[in-house]
BALOBA-1460 file (C-alpha; in Angstrom, 3 decimals):
// residues 273
<rec num="1" residu="m" x="13.791" y="-18.334" z="9.590"/>
<rec num="2" residu="s" x="11.810" y="-17.029" z="7.001"/>
<rec num="3" residu="v" x="7.881" y="-17.926" z="6.739"/>
<rec num="4" residu="h" x="8.623" y="-19.576" z="3.552"/>
<rec num="5" residu="q" x="10.896" y="-22.016" z="4.991"/>
<rec num="6" residu="s" x="8.203" y="-23.767" z="6.583"/>
<rec num="7" residu="s" x="5.908" y="-26.272" z="4.679"/>
<rec num="8" residu="n" x="2.548" y="-24.889" z="6.575"/>
<rec num="9" residu="i" x="1.987" y="-21.599" z="5.181"/>
<rec num="10" residu="k" x="-1.178" y="-19.838" z="5.887"/>
<rec num="11" residu="r" x="-2.679" y="-17.289" z="3.652"/>
<rec num="12" residu="i" x="-3.675" y="-13.718" z="5.512"/>
<rec num="13" residu="t" x="-7.420" y="-13.271" z="5.131"/>
<rec num="14" residu="t" x="-9.662" y="-10.484" z="5.777"/>
<rec num="15" residu="h" x="-11.015" y="-12.760" z="9.136"/>
<rec num="16" residu="i" x="-7.288" y="-13.090" z="9.841"/>
<rec num="17" residu="l" x="-6.555" y="-9.493" z="9.880"/>
<rec num="18" residu="q" x="-9.634" y="-8.891" z="12.077"/>
<rec num="19" residu="e" x="-8.601" y="-11.567" z="14.429"/>
<rec num="20" residu="m" x="-5.148" y="-9.537" z="14.953"/>
<rec num="21" residu="k" x="-6.725" y="-6.565" z="15.714"/>
<rec num="22" residu="s" x="-9.064" y="-8.259" z="18.231"/>
<rec num="23" residu="r" x="-5.947" y="-9.615" z="19.969"/>
<rec num="24" residu="g" x="-4.088" y="-6.724" z="19.879"/>
<rec num="25" residu="e" x="-1.242" y="-8.172" z="17.316"/>
<rec num="26" residu="k" x="-0.107" y="-5.506" z="14.970"/>
<rec num="27" residu="i" x="-0.332" y="-5.885" z="11.208"/>
<rec num="28" residu="s" x="2.533" y="-5.150" z="9.042"/>
<rec num="29" residu="m" x="1.950" y="-3.411" z="5.356"/>
<rec num="30" residu="l" x="4.486" y="-2.979" z="2.783"/>
<rec num="31" residu="t" x="3.793" y="-1.762" z="-1.027"/>
<rec num="32" residu="a" x="5.392" y="-3.524" z="-3.694"/>
<rec num="33" residu="y" x="5.276" y="-3.492" z="-7.735"/>
<rec num="34" residu="d" x="6.844" y="-6.065" z="-9.423"/>
<rec num="35" residu="y" x="7.758" y="-10.307" z="-9.097"/>
<rec num="36" residu="s" x="11.096" y="-9.725" z="-7.536"/>
<rec num="37" residu="m" x="10.291" y="-7.510" z="-4.647"/>
<rec num="38" residu="a" x="7.036" y="-9.167" z="-3.956"/>
<rec num="39" residu="g" x="8.746" y="-12.484" z="-3.292"/>
<rec num="40" residu="i" x="11.145" y="-10.822" z="-0.983"/>
<rec num="41" residu="v" x="8.421" y="-9.086" z="0.577"/>
<rec num="42" residu="d" x="5.875" y="-11.912" z="1.346"/>
<rec num="43" residu="e" x="8.552" y="-14.210" z="2.306"/>
<rec num="44" residu="a" x="9.959" y="-12.304" z="4.972"/>
<rec num="45" residu="g" x="6.378" y="-12.487" z="6.061"/>
<rec num="46" residu="v" x="4.362" y="-9.174" z="5.826"/>
<rec num="47" residu="d" x="0.952" y="-9.563" z="6.540"/>
<rec num="48" residu="i" x="-0.411" y="-7.201" z="3.669"/>
<rec num="49" residu="i" x="1.319" y="-6.442" z="-0.061"/>
<rec num="50" residu="l" x="-0.312" y="-3.052" z="-1.065"/>
<rec num="51" residu="v" x="-0.006" y="-2.497" z="-4.636"/>
<rec num="52" residu="g" x="0.240" y="1.245" z="-4.438"/>
<rec num="53" residu="d" x="-0.785" y="3.654" z="-7.202"/>
<rec num="54" residu="s" x="2.894" y="5.591" z="-5.331"/>
<rec num="55" residu="a" x="4.285" y="3.269" z="-8.326"/>
<rec num="56" residu="s" x="3.572" y="6.533" z="-10.243"/>
<rec num="57" residu="n" x="5.766" y="8.229" z="-8.341"/>
<rec num="58" residu="v" x="8.694" y="5.323" z="-7.606"/>
<rec num="59" residu="m" x="8.283" y="2.949" z="-10.941"/>
<rec num="60" residu="a" x="7.319" y="5.618" z="-13.724"/>
<rec num="61" residu="g" x="8.811" y="8.955" z="-11.995"/>
<rec num="62" residu="h" x="5.598" y="11.374" z="-11.709"/>
<rec num="63" residu="e" x="5.196" y="13.821" z="-9.358"/>
<rec num="64" residu="t" x="1.897" y="12.548" z="-8.004"/>
<rec num="65" residu="t" x="-0.103" y="9.764" z="-8.348"/>
<rec num="66" residu="l" x="-2.724" y="11.077" z="-10.979"/>
<rec num="67" residu="p" x="-0.829" y="9.713" z="-13.855"/>
<rec num="68" residu="i" x="-1.246" y="6.047" z="-13.549"/>
<rec num="69" residu="t" x="-3.814" y="4.357" z="-15.387"/>
<rec num="70" residu="l" x="-5.700" y="1.408" z="-14.433"/>
<rec num="71" residu="d" x="-4.093" y="-1.150" z="-17.182"/>
<rec num="72" residu="q" x="-0.712" y="0.135" z="-15.513"/>
<rec num="73" residu="m" x="-2.228" y="-0.903" z="-12.024"/>
<rec num="74" residu="i" x="-3.434" y="-4.271" z="-13.317"/>
<rec num="75" residu="y" x="0.266" y="-4.798" z="-14.929"/>
<rec num="76" residu="h" x="1.581" y="-3.975" z="-11.341"/>
<rec num="77" residu="a" x="-0.875" y="-6.157" z="-9.443"/>
<rec num="78" residu="s" x="-0.370" y="-9.124" z="-12.228"/>
<rec num="79" residu="a" x="3.205" y="-9.543" z="-11.162"/>
<rec num="80" residu="v" x="2.911" y="-9.356" z="-7.366"/>
<rec num="81" residu="v" x="-0.006" y="-11.627" z="-7.060"/>
<rec num="82" residu="r" x="1.959" y="-14.207" z="-9.252"/>
<rec num="83" residu="a" x="4.997" y="-13.694" z="-6.339"/>
<rec num="84" residu="v" x="2.697" y="-14.338" z="-3.316"/>
<rec num="85" residu="k" x="2.041" y="-16.906" z="-1.546"/>
<rec num="86" residu="r" x="1.106" y="-15.995" z="1.940"/>
<rec num="87" residu="a" x="0.344" y="-12.073" z="2.491"/>
<rec num="88" residu="f" x="-3.057" y="-10.595" z="1.747"/>
<rec num="89" residu="v" x="-3.193" y="-8.515" z="-1.762"/>
<rec num="90" residu="v" x="-4.665" y="-4.658" z="-1.657"/>
<rec num="91" residu="v" x="-4.818" y="-2.884" z="-5.226"/>
<rec num="92" residu="d" x="-5.080" y="0.693" z="-5.337"/>
<rec num="93" residu="i" x="-8.288" y="2.081" z="-7.621"/>
<rec num="94" residu="p" x="-6.098" y="4.767" z="-9.478"/>
<rec num="95" residu="f" x="-7.618" y="8.190" z="-9.503"/>
<rec num="96" residu="g" x="-10.443" y="8.694" z="-12.114"/>
<rec num="97" residu="s" x="-11.747" y="4.832" z="-12.474"/>
<rec num="98" residu="y" x="-14.236" y="5.240" z="-9.088"/>
<rec num="99" residu="q" x="-14.889" y="9.129" z="-7.980"/>
<rec num="100" residu="g" x="-18.410" y="9.991" z="-8.767"/>
<rec num="101" residu="n" x="-19.402" y="6.950" z="-11.001"/>
<rec num="102" residu="s" x="-20.298" y="3.719" z="-8.664"/>
<rec num="103" residu="s" x="-20.637" y="1.510" z="-11.949"/>
<rec num="104" residu="e" x="-17.358" y="2.825" z="-13.259"/>
<rec num="105" residu="a" x="-15.837" y="1.643" z="-9.951"/>
<rec num="106" residu="l" x="-17.310" y="-1.434" z="-9.956"/>
<rec num="107" residu="r" x="-15.924" y="-2.001" z="-13.767"/>
<rec num="108" residu="s" x="-12.617" y="-1.269" z="-12.708"/>
<rec num="109" residu="t" x="-12.493" y="-3.400" z="-9.543"/>
<rec num="110" residu="i" x="-13.981" y="-6.425" z="-11.542"/>
<rec num="111" residu="r" x="-11.230" y="-5.841" z="-13.978"/>
<rec num="112" residu="i" x="-8.390" y="-5.362" z="-11.218"/>
<rec num="113" residu="m" x="-9.570" y="-8.923" z="-9.434"/>
<rec num="114" residu="k" x="-10.250" y="-10.600" z="-12.903"/>
<rec num="115" residu="e" x="-6.970" y="-10.025" z="-14.426"/>
<rec num="116" residu="s" x="-4.594" y="-9.491" z="-11.550"/>
<rec num="117" residu="g" x="-5.961" y="-12.252" z="-9.358"/>
<rec num="118" residu="a" x="-5.529" y="-9.484" z="-6.360"/>
<rec num="119" residu="h" x="-7.701" y="-10.156" z="-3.214"/>
<rec num="120" residu="a" x="-8.805" y="-6.696" z="-2.362"/>
<rec num="121" residu="v" x="-8.762" y="-2.618" z="-3.492"/>
<rec num="122" residu="k" x="-8.519" y="0.122" z="-1.920"/>
<rec num="123" residu="v" x="-10.287" y="3.437" z="-2.295"/>
<rec num="124" residu="e" x="-9.595" y="7.142" z="-1.177"/>
<rec num="125" residu="g" x="-12.083" y="9.024" z="0.624"/>
<rec num="126" residu="g" x="-15.003" y="9.024" z="2.775"/>
<rec num="127" residu="s" x="-18.825" y="9.639" z="1.998"/>
<rec num="128" residu="e" x="-18.069" y="11.473" z="-1.300"/>
<rec num="129" residu="i" x="-17.028" y="8.036" z="-2.761"/>
<rec num="130" residu="k" x="-19.984" y="6.105" z="-0.394"/>
<rec num="131" residu="e" x="-21.920" y="5.036" z="-3.637"/>
<rec num="132" residu="s" x="-18.750" y="3.869" z="-5.150"/>
<rec num="133" residu="v" x="-17.792" y="1.811" z="-1.577"/>
<rec num="134" residu="i" x="-21.189" y="0.042" z="-1.587"/>
<rec num="135" residu="r" x="-21.682" y="-0.851" z="-5.089"/>
<rec num="136" residu="i" x="-17.862" y="-2.884" z="-5.122"/>
<rec num="137" residu="l" x="-19.006" y="-4.380" z="-2.143"/>
<rec num="138" residu="s" x="-22.294" y="-5.685" z="-3.520"/>
<rec num="139" residu="a" x="-19.923" y="-7.782" z="-5.566"/>
<rec num="140" residu="g" x="-18.228" y="-9.509" z="-3.281"/>
<rec num="141" residu="v" x="-15.163" y="-7.704" z="-3.207"/>
<rec num="142" residu="p" x="-13.190" y="-6.289" z="-0.061"/>
<rec num="143" residu="v" x="-12.484" y="-2.843" z="0.018"/>
<rec num="144" residu="m" x="-10.019" y="-1.244" z="2.172"/>
<rec num="145" residu="g" x="-10.582" y="2.857" z="3.086"/>
<rec num="146" residu="h" x="-8.246" y="5.719" z="3.131"/>
<rec num="147" residu="l" x="-8.617" y="8.917" z="4.948"/>
<rec num="148" residu="g" x="-6.262" y="11.432" z="6.189"/>
<rec num="149" residu="l" x="-3.766" y="12.559" z="3.836"/>
<rec num="150" residu="t" x="-5.239" y="11.176" z="0.200"/>
<rec num="151" residu="p" x="-2.404" y="12.109" z="-2.693"/>
<rec num="152" residu="q" x="-5.300" y="11.798" z="-5.301"/>
<rec num="153" residu="s" x="-6.836" y="15.117" z="-3.851"/>
<rec num="154" residu="i" x="-3.232" y="16.294" z="-4.125"/>
<rec num="155" residu="y" x="-4.543" y="19.476" z="-6.071"/>
<rec num="156" residu="k" x="-7.557" y="19.804" z="-3.670"/>
<rec num="157" residu="f" x="-5.840" y="19.992" z="-0.346"/>
<rec num="158" residu="g" x="-2.903" y="21.797" z="-2.483"/>
<rec num="159" residu="t" x="-0.088" y="20.544" z="0.169"/>
<rec num="160" residu="y" x="1.455" y="17.355" z="1.440"/>
<rec num="161" residu="t" x="1.477" y="18.754" z="5.376"/>
<rec num="162" residu="v" x="-0.641" y="16.951" z="8.262"/>
<rec num="163" residu="r" x="-4.603" y="16.654" z="7.448"/>
<rec num="164" residu="a" x="-7.641" y="16.973" z="10.557"/>
<rec num="165" residu="k" x="-5.248" y="19.266" z="12.821"/>
<rec num="166" residu="e" x="-8.588" y="21.486" z="12.814"/>
<rec num="167" residu="e" x="-11.518" y="19.911" z="14.739"/>
<rec num="168" residu="e" x="-13.883" y="20.084" z="12.123"/>
<rec num="169" residu="e" x="-11.737" y="18.141" z="9.375"/>
<rec num="170" residu="a" x="-10.730" y="15.741" z="12.572"/>
<rec num="171" residu="n" x="-15.040" y="15.488" z="13.145"/>
<rec num="172" residu="k" x="-15.477" y="14.851" z="9.433"/>
<rec num="173" residu="l" x="-12.837" y="12.223" z="9.224"/>
<rec num="174" residu="l" x="-13.990" y="10.159" z="12.366"/>
<rec num="175" residu="e" x="-17.241" y="9.876" z="10.943"/>
<rec num="176" residu="d" x="-16.079" y="8.655" z="7.524"/>
<rec num="177" residu="a" x="-14.144" y="6.540" z="9.409"/>
<rec num="178" residu="k" x="-17.547" y="4.896" z="11.107"/>
<rec num="179" residu="l" x="-18.944" y="5.330" z="7.215"/>
<rec num="180" residu="l" x="-16.610" y="2.973" z="5.752"/>
<rec num="181" residu="e" x="-17.184" y="0.609" z="8.631"/>
<rec num="182" residu="s" x="-20.479" y="0.560" z="8.150"/>
<rec num="183" residu="c" x="-20.554" y="0.269" z="4.656"/>
<rec num="184" residu="g" x="-18.742" y="-2.686" z="5.003"/>
<rec num="185" residu="c" x="-14.583" y="-2.105" z="4.536"/>
<rec num="186" residu="f" x="-12.356" y="-4.427" z="5.881"/>
<rec num="187" residu="a" x="-9.741" y="-2.086" z="7.051"/>
<rec num="188" residu="i" x="-8.953" y="1.668" z="6.777"/>
<rec num="189" residu="v" x="-5.470" y="3.639" z="6.211"/>
<rec num="190" residu="l" x="-4.977" y="6.649" z="8.091"/>
<rec num="191" residu="e" x="-2.338" y="8.896" z="6.586"/>
<rec num="192" residu="k" x="-0.680" y="11.647" z="7.999"/>
<rec num="193" residu="i" x="-2.922" y="12.747" z="10.632"/>
<rec num="194" residu="p" x="-2.734" y="13.442" z="14.027"/>
<rec num="195" residu="a" x="-1.690" y="10.579" z="16.511"/>
<rec num="196" residu="k" x="-4.190" y="10.972" z="18.966"/>
<rec num="197" residu="l" x="-7.086" y="11.474" z="16.207"/>
<rec num="198" residu="a" x="-5.317" y="8.322" z="14.997"/>
<rec num="199" residu="k" x="-5.959" y="6.321" z="18.019"/>
<rec num="200" residu="k" x="-9.460" y="7.663" z="18.662"/>
<rec num="201" residu="v" x="-10.749" y="6.078" z="15.288"/>
<rec num="202" residu="a" x="-8.728" y="2.849" z="16.164"/>
<rec num="203" residu="e" x="-10.318" y="2.500" z="19.067"/>
<rec num="204" residu="t" x="-14.105" y="3.731" z="18.023"/>
<rec num="205" residu="v" x="-14.136" y="1.195" z="15.013"/>
<rec num="206" residu="t" x="-13.972" y="-2.288" z="15.078"/>
<rec num="207" residu="i" x="-11.768" y="-2.960" z="11.865"/>
<rec num="208" residu="p" x="-8.471" y="-2.749" z="11.689"/>
<rec num="209" residu="v" x="-7.013" y="0.610" z="11.328"/>
<rec num="210" residu="i" x="-3.515" y="0.681" z="9.338"/>
<rec num="211" residu="g" x="-1.293" y="4.214" z="9.786"/>
<rec num="212" residu="i" x="1.050" y="6.010" z="7.754"/>
<rec num="213" residu="g" x="2.396" y="8.736" z="9.951"/>
<rec num="214" residu="a" x="0.128" y="8.253" z="12.271"/>
<rec num="215" residu="g" x="1.493" y="7.067" z="15.641"/>
<rec num="216" residu="g" x="1.784" y="4.103" z="17.284"/>
<rec num="217" residu="d" x="-1.915" y="3.456" z="18.630"/>
<rec num="218" residu="v" x="-3.242" y="1.882" z="15.456"/>
<rec num="219" residu="d" x="-3.687" y="-1.692" z="14.258"/>
<rec num="220" residu="g" x="-0.697" y="-1.648" z="11.972"/>
<rec num="221" residu="q" x="1.769" y="0.595" z="9.777"/>
<rec num="222" residu="v" x="2.334" y="1.082" z="6.147"/>
<rec num="223" residu="l" x="5.438" y="1.870" z="4.270"/>
<rec num="224" residu="v" x="6.559" y="2.301" z="0.689"/>
<rec num="225" residu="v" x="8.906" y="-0.139" z="0.455"/>
<rec num="226" residu="h" x="11.265" y="1.662" z="-1.951"/>
<rec num="227" residu="d" x="11.211" y="4.506" z="0.863"/>
<rec num="228" residu="m" x="11.958" y="1.970" z="3.534"/>
<rec num="229" residu="l" x="14.774" y="0.518" z="2.214"/>
<rec num="230" residu="g" x="16.861" y="3.429" z="1.020"/>
<rec num="231" residu="i" x="16.306" y="2.791" z="-2.674"/>
<rec num="232" residu="t" x="14.805" y="6.439" z="-2.893"/>
<rec num="233" residu="q" x="16.355" y="8.786" z="-0.910"/>
<rec num="234" residu="e" x="15.101" y="12.275" z="-1.718"/>
<rec num="235" residu="f" x="11.889" y="11.859" z="0.063"/>
<rec num="236" residu="k" x="12.031" y="11.619" z="3.885"/>
<rec num="237" residu="p" x="9.038" y="12.631" z="5.444"/>
<rec num="238" residu="r" x="8.920" y="12.603" z="9.779"/>
<rec num="239" residu="f" x="7.224" y="9.439" z="9.768"/>
<rec num="240" residu="l" x="9.733" y="7.478" z="7.356"/>
<rec num="241" residu="r" x="12.224" y="4.944" z="9.372"/>
<rec num="242" residu="q" x="14.462" y="4.007" z="6.790"/>
<rec num="243" residu="y" x="15.923" y="0.101" z="7.226"/>
<rec num="244" residu="a" x="18.586" y="-0.017" z="4.672"/>
<rec num="245" residu="d" x="20.600" y="1.996" z="2.463"/>
<rec num="246" residu="l" x="20.087" y="0.041" z="-0.855"/>
<rec num="247" residu="r" x="20.597" y="3.039" z="-3.210"/>
<rec num="248" residu="t" x="24.165" y="3.081" z="-1.961"/>
<rec num="249" residu="t" x="24.853" y="-0.371" z="-1.981"/>
<rec num="250" residu="m" x="23.374" y="-0.635" z="-5.415"/>
<rec num="251" residu="l" x="25.219" y="2.233" z="-6.770"/>
<rec num="252" residu="g" x="28.536" y="0.857" z="-5.574"/>
<rec num="253" residu="a" x="27.822" y="-2.530" z="-7.132"/>
<rec num="254" residu="v" x="26.774" y="-1.261" z="-10.483"/>
<rec num="255" residu="e" x="30.213" y="0.934" z="-10.213"/>
<rec num="256" residu="h" x="32.333" y="-1.922" z="-9.649"/>
<rec num="257" residu="y" x="30.587" y="-4.317" z="-12.519"/>
<rec num="258" residu="i" x="31.563" y="-1.094" z="-14.717"/>
<rec num="259" residu="k" x="35.044" y="-1.027" z="-13.353"/>
<rec num="260" residu="d" x="35.703" y="-4.680" z="-13.846"/>
<rec num="261" residu="v" x="34.111" y="-4.584" z="-17.583"/>
<rec num="262" residu="k" x="36.651" y="-1.558" z="-18.537"/>
<rec num="263" residu="s" x="39.400" y="-3.431" z="-16.714"/>
<rec num="264" residu="r" x="38.840" y="-6.762" z="-18.613"/>
<rec num="265" residu="d" x="38.661" y="-8.352" z="-14.789"/>
<rec num="266" residu="f" x="35.325" y="-9.480" z="-15.985"/>
<rec num="267" residu="p" x="34.501" y="-11.712" z="-17.276"/>
<rec num="268" residu="n" x="37.036" y="-13.757" z="-16.173"/>
<rec num="269" residu="e" x="38.145" y="-17.819" z="-17.247"/>
<rec num="270" residu="s" x="36.031" y="-19.649" z="-14.646"/>
<rec num="271" residu="e" x="32.819" y="-17.457" z="-15.783"/>
<rec num="272" residu="s" x="33.462" y="-17.952" z="-19.583"/>
<rec num="273" residu="y" x="32.614" y="-20.977" z="-21.469"/>
C-alpha cells in the first residue's frame, strides 16, 4: 500500500528525521528533478527528496554539476515541490552561489525558499563554508551539509575516487562534521568515503548522517533516482544498486510505438473519434 492511500499523510520534518535517528529507523532519500518523478517517489513513501545539482548531469547532459545555475535549480525545485505531499524537500545550492560570500549564500537561499517552496537547502564543504552556513541558518532555513566526495569541487580533487582514506583527510572530515553540527545543520550527507569512517561520524554527531557510498552504518541512504531505476546505465559505481532497468523498458516501448505507427496499427478504430 502506498503512503498516499492513507488519508492521514504526515509531512516529514527535521524533527521527525531527528526522531528517526534516535530510534534507529533508517532514513530513505532519493533525488527528483520534475513533477512526475517527484510524485512517484513521494507516493512510494521516501522520507527526503533531494533536488540535486546532479540535474546538471542527468537532466541537462553536462559532464559535471558545475554548469547548472541558480535559476535552473529553482525551476527544478518548484516542479518537485508542486508534486510532493509527504517528503521533506532539500535543494542543492549550485556552485558559485554560496562559496566565499555569506551574503551571496543568503540571497541564493532566500530565492530558493521563496520561489520554489522547498523545505531546506544543501551545501558542500566544511570549515571553508562555515560563514555561509551560519548566515543561512540565521535566516531560519534548515541546512544539510555534504562532506567527503563533493562534486562541486571535482576540479580541485581531480578524480571521483574515494575520499578521506588517509588519516589527515579523515580527521578533517570528522572535525568538519562536528563543526556543521555545532553550527546547526540538521543532517549531513557523506559521499564515497570508507565505511568505518562514516560509522564513526554517525556515532559522533547527534544529527542524521545520510550515506552514498559510505557503507550501511549511517542513519540513511541516498541515490540518484535515474541511476537507481536504470534510466542512466553508463554510470555504475560500486555503491549503486540498480532496482529496475527502465531504459530497456522505455526503449522497447518507444520502438513498439514506432512500429505501430509505421504499420498503421496505431491508432486503431477504438482510438479514433
